[in-house]
DOBALUM-116184 format. One line per 4 residues: number of its first residue (from 1); for each residue x, y, z of C-alpha. Coordinates in nm, 2 decimals. Last residue first. Example, Ala and Ser with C-alpha at 12.3 -4.5 7.8 and 13.67 -1.06 7.14 Angstrom:
% residues 2
2 = 1.37/-0.11/0.71; 1.23/-0.45/0.78;
//
This chain:
% residues 448
448 = 3.15/0.42/2.18; 3.22/0.68/1.91; 3.55/0.64/1.73; 3.87/0.83/1.82;
444 = 4.12/0.89/1.55; 3.83/0.91/1.31; 3.78/0.63/1.06; 3.79/0.61/0.68;
440 = 3.73/0.27/0.52; 3.83/0.22/0.16; 3.73/-0.08/-0.06; 3.95/-0.09/-0.37;
436 = 3.85/-0.30/-0.67; 4.02/-0.45/-0.98; 4.06/-0.29/-1.32; 3.88/-0.54/-1.55;
432 = 3.54/-0.37/-1.51; 3.58/-0.06/-1.29; 3.61/-0.01/-0.92; 3.63/0.23/-0.64;
428 = 3.44/0.15/-0.32; 3.34/0.36/-0.02; 3.32/0.31/0.36; 3.27/0.60/0.61;
424 = 3.34/0.65/0.97; 3.17/0.73/1.30; 3.21/0.38/1.45; 2.84/0.31/1.39;
420 = 2.88/0.40/1.03; 3.17/0.16/0.99; 2.96/-0.12/1.15; 2.65/-0.05/0.93;
416 = 2.86/-0.04/0.61; 3.06/-0.35/0.70; 2.75/-0.54/0.80; 2.59/-0.47/0.46;
412 = 2.92/-0.58/0.30; 2.90/-0.92/0.47; 2.52/-0.95/0.44; 2.50/-1.08/0.08;
408 = 2.47/-1.43/0.21; 2.78/-1.53/0.01; 2.90/-1.90/0.01; 2.65/-1.99/-0.27;
404 = 2.81/-1.73/-0.49; 2.60/-1.43/-0.58; 2.43/-1.43/-0.91; 2.57/-1.35/-1.25;
400 = 2.35/-1.17/-1.51; 2.60/-0.90/-1.60; 2.43/-0.64/-1.38; 2.42/-0.86/-1.07;
396 = 2.12/-1.09/-1.00; 1.90/-0.96/-0.72; 1.99/-1.03/-0.36; 1.93/-0.68/-0.24;
392 = 2.02/-0.63/0.13; 2.21/-0.31/0.04; 2.57/-0.21/0.07; 2.69/-0.36/-0.26;
388 = 2.39/-0.30/-0.48; 2.50/0.04/-0.63; 2.84/-0.11/-0.70; 2.69/-0.37/-0.94;
384 = 2.52/-0.09/-1.14; 2.84/0.11/-1.15; 3.02/-0.19/-1.31; 3.26/-0.41/-1.10;
380 = 3.62/-0.52/-1.11; 3.76/-0.85/-1.24; 4.01/-0.89/-0.97; 4.33/-0.70/-0.89;
376 = 4.25/-0.65/-0.52; 4.28/-0.36/-0.28; 4.16/-0.35/0.09; 4.20/0.00/0.23;
372 = 4.23/0.16/0.57; 4.24/0.54/0.59; 4.31/0.69/0.93; 4.20/1.00/1.12;
368 = 4.33/1.36/1.17; 4.30/1.43/0.79; 4.45/1.10/0.67; 4.69/0.86/0.83;
364 = 4.78/0.54/0.64; 4.66/0.18/0.62; 4.67/-0.07/0.33; 4.57/-0.44/0.30;
360 = 4.68/-0.58/-0.04; 4.54/-0.87/-0.24; 4.75/-0.98/-0.54; 4.61/-1.20/-0.82;
356 = 4.77/-1.51/-0.94; 4.44/-1.69/-0.95; 4.12/-1.48/-1.00; 3.97/-1.23/-0.76;
352 = 3.61/-1.22/-0.65; 3.63/-1.47/-0.36; 3.96/-1.35/-0.23; 3.85/-0.98/-0.23;
348 = 3.53/-1.06/-0.05; 3.72/-1.26/0.21; 3.95/-0.97/0.26; 3.65/-0.72/0.30;
344 = 3.47/-0.95/0.54; 3.77/-1.00/0.76; 3.85/-0.63/0.76; 3.50/-0.55/0.89;
340 = 3.52/-0.82/1.15; 3.85/-0.68/1.26; 3.69/-0.34/1.30; 3.42/-0.49/1.51;
336 = 3.67/-0.67/1.74; 3.90/-0.36/1.78; 3.62/-0.12/1.87; 3.79/0.22/1.83;
332 = 4.07/0.44/1.96; 4.34/0.48/1.69; 4.71/0.39/1.70; 4.94/0.60/1.50;
328 = 5.06/0.56/1.13; 5.38/0.75/1.07; 5.55/0.45/0.89; 5.26/0.40/0.66;
324 = 5.12/0.04/0.64; 5.14/-0.20/0.35; 5.01/-0.56/0.41; 5.03/-0.85/0.17;
320 = 4.79/-1.13/0.06; 4.89/-1.34/-0.24; 4.66/-1.55/-0.47; 4.69/-1.89/-0.63;
316 = 4.35/-2.00/-0.49; 4.52/-2.22/-0.23; 4.74/-1.92/-0.15; 4.44/-1.71/-0.07;
312 = 4.31/-1.96/0.18; 4.65/-1.99/0.34; 4.68/-1.61/0.37; 4.34/-1.56/0.53;
308 = 4.44/-1.56/0.90; 4.78/-1.41/0.83; 4.64/-1.11/0.65; 4.39/-1.04/0.93;
304 = 4.66/-1.06/1.20; 4.89/-0.83/0.99; 4.61/-0.58/0.95; 4.55/-0.57/1.33;
300 = 4.92/-0.54/1.41; 4.96/-0.24/1.17; 4.63/-0.09/1.30; 4.74/-0.09/1.66;
296 = 4.41/-0.03/1.84; 4.35/0.17/2.15; 4.01/0.08/2.30; 3.64/0.16/2.22;
292 = 3.38/-0.10/2.31; 3.09/-0.06/2.07; 2.74/-0.19/2.18; 2.52/-0.37/1.93;
288 = 2.16/-0.37/2.04; 2.03/-0.09/1.81; 1.77/-0.32/1.65; 1.92/-0.29/1.31;
284 = 2.27/-0.32/1.46; 2.18/-0.64/1.64; 2.02/-0.79/1.33; 2.33/-0.70/1.13;
280 = 2.54/-0.87/1.40; 2.34/-1.19/1.40; 2.35/-1.23/1.02; 2.72/-1.14/0.99;
276 = 2.81/-1.37/1.28; 2.64/-1.66/1.10; 2.82/-1.57/0.78; 3.15/-1.56/0.96;
272 = 3.08/-1.90/1.13; 3.01/-2.05/0.78; 3.34/-1.92/0.65; 3.51/-2.05/0.96;
268 = 3.35/-2.39/0.90; 3.46/-2.39/0.54; 3.82/-2.30/0.64; 3.83/-2.57/0.91;
264 = 3.69/-2.83/0.67; 3.95/-2.73/0.42; 4.23/-2.77/0.68; 4.09/-3.11/0.78;
260 = 4.10/-3.21/0.41; 4.46/-3.10/0.37; 4.55/-3.30/0.68; 4.39/-3.61/0.53;
256 = 4.58/-3.56/0.20; 4.91/-3.51/0.39; 4.87/-3.84/0.58; 4.81/-3.78/0.95;
252 = 5.05/-3.90/1.22; 5.22/-3.57/1.27; 4.89/-3.38/1.24; 4.84/-3.34/1.61;
248 = 4.76/-2.97/1.60; 4.56/-3.02/1.28; 4.33/-3.27/1.45; 4.28/-3.05/1.76;
244 = 4.19/-2.75/1.53; 3.95/-2.97/1.33; 3.78/-3.08/1.65; 3.74/-2.73/1.78;
240 = 3.61/-2.60/1.45; 3.35/-2.88/1.43; 3.23/-2.81/1.79; 3.19/-2.44/1.72;
236 = 2.97/-2.54/1.42; 2.76/-2.76/1.65; 2.70/-2.46/1.89; 2.68/-2.18/1.63;
232 = 2.40/-2.34/1.44; 2.15/-2.27/1.73; 2.20/-1.90/1.68; 2.13/-1.92/1.31;
228 = 1.81/-2.13/1.37; 1.68/-1.91/1.65; 1.77/-1.58/1.47; 1.61/-1.71/1.15;
224 = 1.29/-1.81/1.33; 1.27/-1.48/1.51; 1.33/-1.29/1.19; 1.06/-1.48/1.01;
220 = 0.82/-1.43/1.30; 0.90/-1.06/1.30; 0.86/-1.04/0.93; 0.52/-1.21/0.95;
216 = 0.41/-0.97/1.23; 0.53/-0.67/1.03; 0.34/-0.80/0.72; 0.03/-0.86/0.93;
212 = 0.04/-0.52/1.08; 0.10/-0.36/0.74; -0.20/-0.54/0.60; -0.41/-0.43/0.89;
208 = -0.29/-0.07/0.85; -0.36/-0.08/0.48; -0.71/-0.23/0.53; -0.78/0.03/0.80;
204 = -0.66/0.31/0.57; -0.87/0.18/0.29; -1.18/0.17/0.52; -1.11/0.52/0.65;
200 = -1.07/0.66/0.30; -1.40/0.48/0.21; -1.57/0.64/0.50; -1.44/0.98/0.41;
196 = -1.56/0.93/0.05; -1.90/0.82/0.17; -1.92/1.12/0.41; -1.83/1.36/0.14;
192 = -2.08/1.21/-0.10; -2.35/1.20/0.17; -2.30/1.57/0.25; -2.67/1.65/0.26;
188 = -2.65/1.87/-0.05; -2.51/1.59/-0.26; -2.77/1.34/-0.15; -3.05/1.59/-0.19;
184 = -2.94/1.69/-0.55; -2.93/1.32/-0.64; -3.28/1.27/-0.51; -3.39/1.57/-0.71;
180 = -3.26/1.40/-1.03; -3.44/1.08/-0.94; -3.76/1.27/-0.89; -3.74/1.42/-1.24;
176 = -3.67/1.07/-1.37; -3.99/0.95/-1.20; -4.18/1.25/-1.35; -4.07/1.17/-1.70;
172 = -4.13/0.80/-1.67; -4.49/0.86/-1.56; -4.56/1.08/-1.86; -4.40/0.82/-2.10;
168 = -4.59/0.53/-1.93; -4.91/0.72/-1.98; -4.84/0.79/-2.35; -4.75/0.43/-2.42;
164 = -5.07/0.31/-2.25; -5.28/0.56/-2.45; -5.13/0.42/-2.77; -5.19/0.06/-2.66;
160 = -5.57/0.12/-2.60; -5.76/-0.20/-2.52; -5.52/-0.32/-2.26; -5.50/0.01/-2.09;
156 = -5.57/-0.11/-1.73; -5.41/-0.45/-1.80; -5.09/-0.28/-1.92; -5.11/-0.04/-1.62;
152 = -5.09/-0.33/-1.38; -4.74/-0.44/-1.48; -4.64/-0.07/-1.56; -4.70/0.03/-1.20;
148 = -4.48/-0.24/-1.06; -4.20/-0.17/-1.31; -4.20/0.20/-1.25; -4.18/0.15/-0.88;
144 = -3.90/-0.09/-0.91; -3.71/0.14/-1.14; -3.76/0.42/-0.88; -3.64/0.18/-0.61;
140 = -3.31/0.15/-0.78; -3.23/0.51/-0.71; -3.24/0.44/-0.34; -3.04/0.12/-0.37;
136 = -2.77/0.28/-0.59; -2.78/0.59/-0.36; -2.65/0.39/-0.05; -2.89/0.43/0.24;
132 = -2.69/0.64/0.48; -2.98/0.71/0.72; -2.92/1.08/0.65; -2.92/1.02/0.27;
128 = -3.26/0.87/0.29; -3.39/1.17/0.48; -3.23/1.40/0.23; -3.41/1.23/-0.06;
124 = -3.75/1.26/0.12; -3.68/1.62/0.18; -3.59/1.69/-0.18; -3.91/1.52/-0.30;
120 = -4.12/1.72/-0.07; -3.97/2.05/-0.18; -4.01/1.97/-0.55; -4.38/1.89/-0.49;
116 = -4.44/2.20/-0.28; -4.28/2.41/-0.55; -4.52/2.27/-0.82; -4.57/1.96/-1.02;
112 = -4.95/1.91/-0.99; -5.08/1.63/-1.21; -5.22/1.44/-0.92; -5.07/1.11/-1.02;
108 = -4.74/1.15/-0.83; -4.94/1.28/-0.53; -5.13/0.94/-0.52; -4.80/0.76/-0.54;
104 = -4.64/0.98/-0.27; -4.94/0.94/-0.03; -4.91/0.56/-0.06; -4.54/0.58/0.00;
100 = -4.60/0.78/0.31; -4.85/0.53/0.44; -4.61/0.24/0.36; -4.34/0.42/0.54;
96 = -4.55/0.44/0.86; -4.63/0.07/0.84; -4.26/-0.01/0.78; -4.17/0.20/1.09;
92 = -4.42/0.00/1.30; -4.27/-0.33/1.17; -3.92/-0.22/1.28; -3.65/-0.40/1.08;
88 = -3.68/-0.19/0.77; -3.34/-0.02/0.76; -3.15/-0.35/0.75; -3.40/-0.49/0.50;
84 = -3.27/-0.25/0.24; -2.91/-0.37/0.23; -3.00/-0.73/0.32; -3.23/-0.77/0.03;
80 = -3.57/-0.95/0.02; -3.73/-0.69/0.24; -3.72/-0.44/-0.04; -3.92/-0.66/-0.27;
76 = -4.20/-0.72/-0.02; -4.19/-0.34/0.04; -4.28/-0.26/-0.33; -4.53/-0.55/-0.34;
72 = -4.72/-0.39/-0.05; -4.70/-0.04/-0.21; -4.83/-0.18/-0.55; -5.12/-0.36/-0.38;
68 = -5.22/-0.06/-0.17; -5.20/0.18/-0.47; -5.41/-0.02/-0.71; -5.76/0.13/-0.72;
64 = -5.66/0.48/-0.61; -5.37/0.48/-0.86; -5.60/0.39/-1.15; -5.83/0.68/-1.05;
60 = -5.53/0.91/-1.05; -5.40/0.79/-1.39; -5.60/1.06/-1.56; -5.42/1.32/-1.35;
56 = -5.09/1.18/-1.48; -5.21/1.20/-1.84; -5.33/1.56/-1.79; -5.01/1.68/-1.63;
52 = -4.82/1.50/-1.91; -5.03/1.69/-2.17; -4.96/2.02/-2.00; -4.58/1.98/-2.04;
48 = -4.27/1.77/-1.95; -4.02/1.76/-2.23; -3.76/1.62/-1.98; -3.54/1.92/-2.06;
44 = -3.83/2.15/-2.02; -3.90/2.02/-1.67; -3.54/2.07/-1.58; -3.53/2.42/-1.73;
40 = -3.84/2.51/-1.53; -3.66/2.39/-1.22; -3.35/2.60/-1.30; -3.56/2.91/-1.36;
36 = -3.76/2.89/-1.04; -3.45/2.85/-0.82; -3.27/2.54/-0.71; -3.00/2.66/-0.47;
32 = -2.99/2.34/-0.26; -3.06/2.56/0.04; -3.33/2.75/-0.14; -3.51/2.44/-0.25;
28 = -3.46/2.29/0.09; -3.70/2.55/0.24; -3.62/2.69/0.58; -3.80/3.02/0.53;
24 = -4.02/3.03/0.22; -3.98/3.24/-0.09; -4.22/3.10/-0.35; -4.10/2.86/-0.62;
20 = -4.30/2.75/-0.92; -4.41/3.10/-1.03; -4.66/3.09/-1.32; -4.60/3.37/-1.57;
16 = -4.91/3.59/-1.63; -5.06/3.53/-1.97; -5.03/3.80/-2.24; -4.93/3.55/-2.50;
12 = -4.93/3.20/-2.35; -4.74/3.02/-2.08; -4.49/3.30/-2.08; -4.12/3.30/-2.00;
8 = -3.99/3.32/-2.36; -3.83/2.98/-2.31; -4.17/2.81/-2.24; -4.30/2.84/-1.88;
4 = -4.36/2.52/-1.69; -4.71/2.37/-1.73; -5.01/2.35/-1.50; -5.33/2.15/-1.52;
//
C-alpha cells in the first residue's frame, strides 16, 4: 500500500520519496496544473494514509461480489430522472458505461491512489463536462454511489461495527477526492464559462421576448386609442355644428337655453382640442406631422386666439388681453400648428387661474426671431411641478393635487414637441403665488 508523503517529504526516515506524478505528454494533470505537491496536499487534507489504502484493498473482495448489482441499481436510479435519462437514451451506450463504472468501482477498492488514478478521474470529469451534464447531477452521483455501497456494506460488516465505520470513512475520503477532481475538470474544460455564456444568452432572450411583448402591447394600445379617438371626432363635429346653428338662431331661445348651448359648445371644443392633442402627439412621435411654413401675422394670430377664449375666461371672472410690440414683423412658420400651441397655453392659463385674474398674450421681436408669451396671475408652480410639465407623466403634482378631469396632460407635451419641430424653444417661469409665464421663442423663418 502507498501513502502520500508527510510534510517533511519522506515516507519514513531515509526512505526514497514516492512520486505521484511522472511527466507525460498530453496528461490532464499537467494541463490542470496539478503537480505532485498539490496532490499530496489534497490527500493530506483528507487525512488519507496507509490505513485507508489497506481498508480499500480489503473492500476489493466485497466489490467483486457486489459490483454488478451496485452498478445496475446506480443506472436504474439515473434513468428515473429526465436530466440524466437524456444522456442515457442509447442502450449500447448504457452497456459501455456500465462496464466503465464496474472498472471504476473495482479500481476504487484497489488501494492504489497514484498518478494514473488522478489522471483517469480528471478525464472522466472532463468527458461529463463536454456533454454538458450539469455539475449538480454529476456530483450527486457520488452520493448515490456511497449510499448504494453502504447499504450492502452494513450486511458485509454486520458483526464488526467498528470495522464498518473505518471502511465507510476510507471510502468517503476517496469519493470526496474524486469530487474535487471532477470540479477541477469542469473548470478546466470551460464548462463554467459556457454555462455563464448560456445563462447570459437565456437572460437576453427573455429580455428580448419581454420587450417584444411590451412593444406589441403598446402598439395594440396605441392603435386602439387612435381608433377610438379618431372615431370620436365624427360625432363631436356633429355636436359642434348643431350648437353653432342653434346659437346663430338664438333670437327665439330663452337666455338660459342659449347659455347652455354656449356651454355645450365650449365643452365640445375642449374635447376636440384634447382629441387633436392626442392625435398630433402621436403623429409627431412617429414623424408623420408635416409643417407647412407660410407668412404669419402674429398680432392677428394672437388677437384671434384671445377672441376665441375671451368668453370662456369671462365666465370664470377673468380677462384676456393682447400686447404686441409695434415693431413686430411677420414670421414664416406653420400658422395652424402655432395657433394650436397658443390655444393650449391660453386654455392652460384659464384653467389654473382664479377669478378676477388677468391673462395676457404677448409678442415682441428678439434676436432675429420673436418671443411669444402667455402670462397669467394664477397660483404659480413649484420647481417640482414645472419638471413634469412637458412630459407624459400623470403623477400627482407636488402638493398632492391631481390633474383636472379636462386635462389629458398632453397639451403641454404637444406644445413642446410642436415648438421643437418649428425650430424654437418653450420655457416656463413660475413661483407659488406669483403666476406663470410660458415663453415661446421662434426663428424668423421656421423649418418646414
